[in-house]
N, C-alpha and C positions, 0 to 999 in steps of 0.2 A: 718838232712835233709836240703838241700839248697833250699830256697824259694825266688822267685822273686815276690814282692808284688807291687800292683798298686792300687791307690785310688786318685780320683780327687775331693777333698772336702775342705771346709773351715777349716783350722787348726789354725786360729787366734782367732776366737770366742770360748770361753770355753763352747761349747754346746756338744750335743751327738756325732756329727761328729768327733770333736777333741778327745773327751774322748774315743770313740770306736776305732778310728784309732790307737791311741797311746796304748790303752789297748790291742788290739789284737796283735800288733807288740811285745809288752812286753811279752805277753803270749807265743808267738812262741819262743822268746828268752829264757824265763824261762824253756821251754821244750827242750832246747838244740839245737834249729834250728839256722842256720845262714841265715839272711834275708837281701836282698837288696831291699830297698823300693823306689819306684818312686812316688813322691807326690809333690803337689805345694809347692813352697818355702814359709815357714811361716815368719812372721815379727819378731817373737821372737825365741830364740834358743830352740831346742828340747832337751829332756833328752838324755844324752849320754849313749849308751849301747854298750859294746864291740862287740856283735854279730849282730848288726844292722848297715848297711851302707846306708846312704840316698843319693838319686840322685834327685835333685830338678828340677821341671818344673818352669815356670813363677809363680809369686805369684797369688793366687786365687782372681779373680775379681768378681765372681758371674755373673749372667745373661748369655747371649749367644753371646755377642759381640765378644769375643775372642775364642769362643768354637772351631771353625774350626781349628784355629791356634794350639790350645792345643791338639786337636785330632791328627793332623799331627806330632807335636813336640813329644808328648808322645809316639806315635808309633815308631818314629825314635830312641828315647832313649831306649825303651824296646828292639827293634830289635838289636841295637848296643850291649846291654848287653848280649843278648842271643847268639850273634855271638862270644863273647869273653869269656863267662863263661858257666859253666855247672849248670843247675838247675834241681832239682827233681820235682818241681811243680811251677806253676804260680797261685797266689791267688789275685783276684781282687774283688772290691766291687762297687756297684752302677754304672753299666756300661753305661746305657742310649745310648749315641751316640759314645762312644769310641770303637775302633776296634783293637787296638794294642795287647792286651792280646790274643785275639782269633787268630789273624794272626800269632803271634809268636808261639802259641801253635801248630797251623797247620803246619807251615813250619819247626820248630825245633823239633817237636814231643814231646813236654813237656805237661804233664797232666795239665788241666786247671780246677780251682775251683773258683766258683763265689759266692759271698755273696750278697744276695738281701735284703738290709736293709730297703727298702721303696717301694712304688708303682713302679712296673716295668718301666712304662713310667711316669717319674716325670714331673710335670708342664703341661702347655698348649702349644700345638704345632698346627700350621695349619694342616688341614686334611692330605695333601700329605706327609708332613714331619713326621707327627705322624705315618703314615703307614710305612715309611722308618725306623723310630726308632723301631717300633714293629718288623719289619723284622730283623733288626740288633740284637735285643735282642733274637729273636727266634734262629738265627744262633749261638749266644753266648751260649744259654741254651742247645742247642743240641750238641754243641762241648764240653761242660764242662763234666768232669768226675764226678762232684758232685756239687750240689747247697746247700749252707748254708743259711737257711731261718729262721728268728726268730719269724715268725707269721703264725698261722695256716690258716687264710683266704688267706694269700699270697701264701702259699703252694698250696692251691686249685686253685688259679688263675693261677699259673704257670703251673700246671698240665692240667687244663681244657682249658685255652686260648692259651697256647703255645705248648700243646701236649707233655710235658716233662714226661717221665716215672716216676712213683711215687718212684721207687727205687733209683733214682738219687737225690731226694729232701730230705733234712735232716733238721728237726726242731731242731735248736740249739739256745737257748735263749741268749740274750746279757748279758754281765757280768759286773763286778765291781771290784774295787781295794780291796785287802784283808786287812781287818781291825781287829786288835786285840781289845778286849773289853777295854783294858786300854788306847787305843788311842782315845776313844770317851769321850769328856768332859761331865760333868753332865748337866742336863736340866737347873739347876739354873745358872751355869757358862755361858752357851750359851745365856740365856735370859739377863743376866747382861751385856754381851758384846753388845747385840743389844739394850739395854736400855728398855727392856720390863718388865712389872710387873712379879714378881716371881710366883704369883698365877694365871696368865693368862692361858687360854686353847687355844692352837695354832694349827690351820690347816696349812698345808704346801704344796707347789708346787715347783718343780725344773724343769727347762728346758726352751725351747723356747716358747714364748707367741705368738701363732698365732691361726688361725681359727679352726684348727683341735681339739684343746682342749676346752672343754665346760666350760668356765669360767662363762657364764651366769647362768648355773645350780649350779656351785659351790658357787657363790656369793648369789644366791637366797636361797639355802639351809642354808647358813650361817645366812642370815637375819631371816630365820624361827626359828633358834635356839637361838636367842638372849634373849628371855624371860627366857629360861631355863638355858642358860649359859651367863650371863651378861658380863663376862670377856673374851669373845671369840675374838680371833685375827686370821689373815690370813697372813702368811709369804710367799711371792712369790719371789723365787730366779730365776733370768733370765731376758730376754728381748726379743724383737722381734717386728714384724710388727703390732701386735694387742695390744701393751702395752697401748697406749693412750685410745683405746676403752675400755679396761678392767678398766682403771682408771675412765673413765666416768661411766661405769656400776656400779662400787663400789660407786661412788658419788651419783648416782641416787637412790641407795638403802639405802643411809645414812650410808655407811660403810667406807667412805674415811679415817677416822681417825683410823680405825681398820685394815687396810690392809698395810702391810710393804713391800715395793719393795726394794730389795737389788741390783738389776741389776745382770748381769752375774758375776759369781765367778769362778775362776779356781778350779779344783777338790781338790787341796791341802787346800783350804779354806772352803770346805764343812763342815768340823768338827767344824768350828766356828759358823755355823748357823743351820744346820740340827738337831742337838740334842735339839734345842729349840722347835721343832715341837712335837705335840702329835699325829697327824694323818696325813699321807701322801696321797695326792690326785693325781690321774692321769686319770680322766674320759674324754673320747673322746665324740664328738658329735655322734649322731646316725649313720650318714652316715660314719663317720670315723671309728666307732667301727665295722661296717659291713665290711669295707675294710681292716682294720689293726688288728682287734681283741682286746681283753681286756688287753693283756700282752705286754708291750713294754719296752723300754730302762730303764725307771726310776725305775722299780720294784726292780732290784738287788741293785741299789744305796740306795734306801729307806731302804730296808731290812738290808743292812750292818750297818745302823745307828739305828737298833732296833726300827723301826717305823712300826706300823700297816698300811697296804696299802689298799686303797679303789680304785677300778677301775670300769669302766662302760662297759657293754657288754651283750651278750645274753646267753653265756655259757662258762664255763672253761673246758668243756670236751675236751680231747685230749692233754691237758697240763699235766706236771708231777703232780702226786698226791699231792706232798708237796705244790705245788702252788695252787692247788684246795682247799686244807685245810687251807692254810695260808693267802690267799687274799680274801677280802670281795668284792662281786660283786653286783652292783646296775644296774637297767635298765637304758639305756642311756636317758639323758635329763629328768630325774625324780627327781626334787629337793626334793620332799617329801620323797622319798626313801633314798636319801643321808642324809637329815636332821635326819631321824630316825636312820641311822647308826652312825652319829656323836653323837647323844644323847646316843645311846646304849653304845658306847665306853667310853664316858665321865662319864657315870654313873656306868660302870663296868670296872674300870681300870685294874683289875686282868685279865679279858678277853683280853683287849688290849695288855697287857704284854705277855700273853700266845701266841697270834697270832704272835706278833712281834718276839718273841724268836724262835718260830717254823719255821717261814719263814727265819730268819737269819741263823739258823743252816743249812738249805738246801742251801742257797745262798753261805755261806762260804765254804761249801764242794763241791758244784757242779757248782757255777756260778762266781767264781773268774775268772779273765782273764786267769790265768794259766790253770784252769780247763776247761774253754771254748775252749782255744786253743788246749788242749789235746784231747777234743772230735773232733775237726776239723781234727787234725792229725790222729786220728783213722779212720775217713772217708777217708782221703787221702791214708793211708796205705792199707786199704781194696781194694781200686780201683787202687792202684799204679802199673804202669808198667814202666820198665826202659826206659828213653828217647832214641829215635832213632835219631842218628846224621844225618844231611843233609848238 
C-alpha cells in the first residue's frame, strides 16, 4: 500500500509525539507499505528506512506565530505530491487547523484516515477562532473514511459532539517498540547506573511533566508510604512546563532527596533507566481522566519493560480484557488509594510480577508498532476504494 502521511508535531523533544510519529511510520514500513511522510524538519537526523521517504516542512517552532504559514505551506507540499504520485491512502494525525489532507482527499479522490491522539481542539483559542477550528475538524472527521482513536472518552466526544457515525471510529491503543527479554537490563544494573541503592523500592514516571498528570497525588501517596517503605524513591524521566512546580511539591513534602529527575531521554536510552523502577505510574487529574480516560501512551512502554502499571480513572470497561486484568486502577486524585496500591505491590512482589508479565504478553503480541500499524491497515482495507483520478 502507498501511504501519504502528514503530522505537524515536535520531533526534536523525545516525548510521546516523537515516539508515536516514528513508531507508526516504522510500523507501516514493517507491514510492507511504502510511505511518503510530510513532517516538520527535525534538528537531528531521523532513522533511515528504505520504504519511508521524508518531505520536510519548516522546523517546528511551537505556538501559533507561524501556524498560518505552515498550514498554507503543508497544503502546497501535499497537493504537489498528490499531483505527481499515486497514493492508496492519506493518513494524518492531530489536524486542528490543518486543511491539506482533507482538500487533497477530496480533489484527488484518495481515502483519508485521521488519528486523533489528543483533545480534538487542542489549547485555548478565542471564541470565534475556536468555532472555526471545530468546524474544520467536523469537515475532516466527516470526510475521513476512518478515525483511529486511542481513548474511549475521545471516541464518545467525536461521536456526540461532531456527529461522526460510530462505525467510522476505531479504538486502537498506542504502541511501543518490540523488546526481547534479553534486551532489558536487570534491576540491579539499572540502579547501579543511576547511582541508586540496590535495596531501594522505586516508583517511576515517563513522559512530559505538565498539569494533566497528577504529581500532587503521586507525591502525597509516596509520603504516606515512607513509614512502611523507608527506602522509597521516585524516578521521573522527562521534562516540561510543570517541572519546577513538581520539584517544589517534592521539597514541600520533604521528598526532595528521594526524587530523581533524569530529564528527557531518547527511547534508545529507556533501557538504561526504566528497569530500575518497581511500579510505573500514569495517574491523570480528575478532569483529565474524564476527558482522556485511564489508558494512554505510557502503558505499552511501561509494560514492555515488565513493570506493573497504575493509572487513575473511573472504569476500564470497554478496553481490551487483557488491559482490564493487567492494569491497576485507582480513583483520580485519591492519594490514600494510590498509597494502598503501592504498599500492596511492595509487600506482594509475586503479584507485581504476575501483573507485569500478563500485561507484557499482551503488549508484545498486540501493541508493538508493527501490530498497531497492522490493525490500522486492516481498518483501511475494509473501507478502501480505488482512488479516482482528477
